[in-house]
C-alpha positions in Angstrom: 8.2 64.3 32.1 11.4 64.3 30.0 11.7 66.8 27.3 12.2 65.8 23.6 15.7 67.1 23.9 16.5 64.9 26.8 14.9 61.9 25.2 17.0 62.5 22.1 20.1 62.4 24.2 19.1 59.2 25.8 18.2 57.7 22.3 21.7 58.7 21.0 23.3 57.0 24.0 21.2 53.9 23.3 22.5 53.9 19.7 26.1 54.2 20.9 26.0 51.7 23.8 23.3 49.1 23.1 23.2 49.2 19.3 26.9 49.9 18.8 26.2 52.3 15.9 29.0 54.0 14.1 29.9 57.6 15.1 28.8 59.0 11.8 25.4 57.3 12.1 24.9 58.8 15.5 25.9 62.2 14.2 23.3 61.9 11.4 20.5 60.9 13.8 21.5 63.9 16.0 21.3 66.3 13.1 17.9 65.0 11.7 16.2 64.8 15.1 17.6 68.2 16.2 15.9 69.8 13.3 12.6 68.1 14.1 12.8 69.0 17.8 13.5 72.6 17.0 10.6 72.7 14.6 8.3 71.1 17.3 9.5 73.7 19.9 8.5 76.5 17.6 5.1 74.9 17.6 5.1 75.0 21.4 5.6 71.2 21.5 8.4 69.9 23.8 7.2 66.5 25.0 6.9 63.1 23.2 3.1 62.7 24.0 2.3 65.8 22.0 3.9 64.5 18.8 0.9 64.0 16.4 0.2 63.2 12.8 -0.5 66.9 12.2 2.8 67.9 13.6 4.7 65.4 11.4 2.7 66.5 8.4 3.6 70.2 9.0 7.2 69.2 9.5 7.2 67.4 6.2 5.7 70.4 4.4 8.3 72.6 6.0 11.1 70.3 4.9 9.7 70.2 1.4 10.1 73.9 1.1 13.7 74.1 2.6 16.5 75.1 0.2 19.2 72.5 -0.4 21.8 75.2 -0.7 22.8 78.3 -2.7 24.0 77.7 -6.2 25.8 80.3 -8.2 25.7 81.0 -12.0 28.5 83.1 -13.4 29.1 84.6 -10.0 25.4 85.6 -9.4 23.3 83.8 -6.8 20.3 82.0 -8.1 17.3 80.4 -6.5 18.3 77.3 -4.6 16.6 73.9 -5.2 14.6 72.5 -2.3 15.6 69.4 -0.4 15.3 66.2 -2.4 12.8 63.6 -1.5 15.6 61.2 -0.7 17.0 63.7 1.9 13.6 64.4 3.3 13.2 60.6 3.8 16.4 60.6 5.9 14.6 62.9 8.4 11.6 60.6 8.4 13.6 57.5 8.9 15.4 59.1 11.9 12.1 60.2 13.4 10.6 56.7 12.9 13.5 55.0 14.6 13.3 57.5 17.5 9.6 56.9 17.9 10.2 53.1 17.8 12.7 53.6 20.6 10.2 55.6 22.7 7.6 52.8 22.1 10.1 50.2 23.5 10.4 52.3 26.6 6.7 52.6 27.0 6.9 56.4 26.5 3.6 57.6 25.1 4.0 59.2 21.7 3.0 58.8 18.0 3.3 55.3 16.7 6.4 54.7 14.5 4.1 52.9 12.0 2.4 56.3 11.3 5.6 57.5 9.6 5.5 56.8 5.8 8.4 57.6 3.4 7.9 59.6 0.3 8.1 57.7 -3.0 11.2 58.6 -4.9 12.1 57.9 -8.5 14.2 54.8 -9.1 17.8 55.6 -8.8 19.7 55.2 -12.1 22.8 53.1 -11.9 26.0 54.5 -13.5 27.8 51.8 -15.4 30.6 51.5 -17.9 30.9 48.8 -20.5 33.1 45.7 -20.1 35.4 47.2 -22.7 35.7 50.5 -20.9 36.3 48.7 -17.6 39.1 46.7 -19.2 40.7 49.9 -20.5 40.3 51.5 -17.0 42.1 48.5 -15.3 44.8 48.6 -17.9 45.4 52.4 -17.7 48.1 52.5 -15.0 51.3 51.6 -16.9 54.7 51.6 -15.3 56.7 50.2 -12.4 57.1 53.3 -10.3 55.5 53.3 -6.8 52.6 55.5 -7.6 51.5 53.6 -10.7 51.8 50.2 -9.0 49.7 51.6 -6.1 47.0 53.0 -8.4 46.9 49.7 -10.4 46.4 47.8 -7.1 43.6 50.2 -6.1 41.7 49.7 -9.3 42.1 45.9 -9.4 41.1 45.6 -5.7 38.0 47.7 -6.1 36.7 45.6 -9.0 37.8 42.3 -7.5 36.1 42.9 -4.1 33.3 45.4 -4.7 34.6 47.3 -1.6 33.1 50.7 -0.7 35.7 53.4 -1.0 35.7 54.0 2.8 36.4 50.3 3.3 39.3 50.4 0.9 40.8 53.4 2.7 40.7 51.6 6.0 42.5 48.5 4.9 45.7 47.7 6.8 49.1 47.0 5.2 49.3 43.5 6.7 47.1 42.0 4.0 48.5 38.7 2.8 48.7 38.4 -1.0 48.8 34.6 -0.6 45.1 34.3 0.4 42.2 34.7 -1.9 39.8 36.1 0.7 39.8 38.8 3.3 37.6 39.7 6.2 36.7 43.4 6.4 34.6 45.5 8.8 32.1 47.4 6.7 29.2 49.7 7.1 27.6 49.6 10.5 30.5 47.6 11.9 29.4 44.4 10.2 32.1 42.0 9.2 32.0 40.2 5.8 34.3 38.2 3.6 35.5 39.6 0.2 37.4 37.7 -2.4 40.6 38.8 -4.1 41.2 37.8 -7.7 44.6 36.6 -9.0 45.0 39.8 -10.9 44.4 41.9 -7.8 46.7 39.8 -5.6 49.5 40.1 -8.2 49.0 43.9 -8.4 49.0 44.2 -4.6 52.2 42.1 -4.3 54.0 44.3 -6.9 53.0 47.4 -5.0 53.9 46.2 -1.5 57.2 44.8 -2.7 58.4 48.4 -3.6 57.0 50.1 -0.5 59.8 51.4 1.7 57.8 53.4 4.3 56.7 52.3 7.7 53.1 53.4 7.4 50.4 51.0 8.6 47.8 51.7 6.0 47.6 49.7 2.8 47.2 52.7 0.5 49.2 55.8 1.3 50.4 58.9 -0.3 53.9 59.0 -1.8 56.3 61.8 -1.2 55.6 63.7 -4.3 51.9 63.9 -3.3 52.8 65.4 0.2 53.9 68.9 -1.0 52.7 70.8 2.0 54.0 68.3 4.6 57.4 69.4 5.9 58.0 66.0 7.6 57.5 64.2 4.3 55.7 61.3 6.1 53.4 59.0 4.2 49.8 59.1 5.1 46.6 57.2 4.4 44.8 58.0 1.2 41.4 59.6 1.7 38.1 58.8 0.0 38.6 62.0 -2.1 42.1 60.9 -3.1 40.8 57.5 -4.3 38.1 59.3 -6.3 40.7 61.5 -7.9 42.8 58.5 -8.9 39.8 56.7 -10.4 38.8 59.8 -12.3 42.4 60.4 -13.6 42.6 56.9 -15.1 39.1 57.0 -16.5 40.1 60.1 -18.5 43.4 58.4 -19.5 41.4 55.4 -20.7 39.3 57.6 -22.9 36.1 57.1 -20.9 33.8 60.1 -21.3 31.4 59.1 -18.5 31.8 60.1 -14.9 33.6 57.2 -13.2 33.9 56.9 -9.5 34.9 54.1 -7.1 31.1 53.4 -6.6 30.7 52.9 -10.4 33.4 50.1 -10.1 31.3 48.6 -7.3 28.3 48.7 -9.6 30.3 46.9 -12.2 31.4 44.3 -9.7 27.7 43.6 -8.8 26.4 43.5 -12.3 29.3 41.3 -13.5 28.4 38.7 -10.9 24.7 38.8 -11.7 25.2 38.7 -15.4 27.4 35.6 -15.1 24.7 33.7 -13.1 25.4 34.6 -9.4 22.3 34.5 -7.2 21.2 37.8 -5.6 21.6 36.6 -2.0 25.3 35.8 -2.6 25.8 39.2 -4.2 24.0 40.9 -1.3 26.5 39.2 1.1 29.5 40.2 -0.9 28.4 43.8 -1.2 27.6 44.0 2.5 24.0 45.2 2.0 21.8 44.9 5.1 18.6 44.8 3.0 18.3 42.7 -0.2 16.1 45.5 -1.7 19.3 47.5 -2.0 20.9 44.8 -4.0 17.8 44.3 -6.2 18.4 47.6 -8.0 21.1 45.7 -10.0 18.6 43.1 -11.3 17.1 45.8 -13.5 20.4 46.0 -15.3 20.6 42.2 -15.9 16.9 42.2 -16.9 17.7 44.8 -19.6 20.5 42.6 -20.9 18.0 39.7 -21.1 15.6 41.9 -23.1 18.4 42.9 -25.4 19.3 39.2 -26.0 15.6 38.4 -26.6 15.3 41.2 -29.1 18.4 40.2 -30.9 17.8 36.4 -31.1 14.1 35.7 -30.7 12.0 34.8 -33.7 14.6 35.5 -36.3 13.6 32.6 -38.5 
């Protein structure tokens, strides 16, 4: 009978070959399942048929008591917080998918349907006002390469609702003549995003002054590559994009924390507020599950409540 460790290896290979999962996804499943399997081994359980409700319950209790990391206050270590419910759910999701895989292979084990996820508080959505967004998009001023690049980044983020990782992977060959673009997003899924006139104009200005031969759309300029002796341009990283957004948010006088994902939120709520249906917004965001998109409806619901309060029964 195969051990849990061997079954995990076969499961990861299944994800890679049959499912075509992204490398990062496979690494995450490996991490979450490895922790469960090590816990089970300490309980003298090394085969799939011995996974029980009681074992899973004990694992969940153990997870709930694990520290999330060590935090320091004025140089002194303090008690670490425990793993969040959201993080604990990642372990349960990985275990549930693993058990479902075992079921498909007719390997006797606990039913995947037995795994329930912990309820977590509704995630607050970070948003900036339309006026703040306008100031942010207008913050890059100038015709130098860096400013034109940064302007194009901000305009493209808001026009398309791209994830920052998707933005970083864009190739230089993007045509500024077309209003749409096919991109490969999360989970390798291809979707179409749409580029506004403002974003296309900003991209054209930026690309017209590019002199390097780098293949990436958004790359470092020489002044940013202080430690690179070869002075070669390189792709901007997710962290680099985050720093750029933060810089212009401060320049625009926005006191809130602004990230590329906040701009993605603004993209979604702007569409919904102006009458777009949620299915279309789901497709443009690249969400696999519409429930992920539905978090934005609470924002537009609040706007409706505000309108009702302001205009209803004022006679």
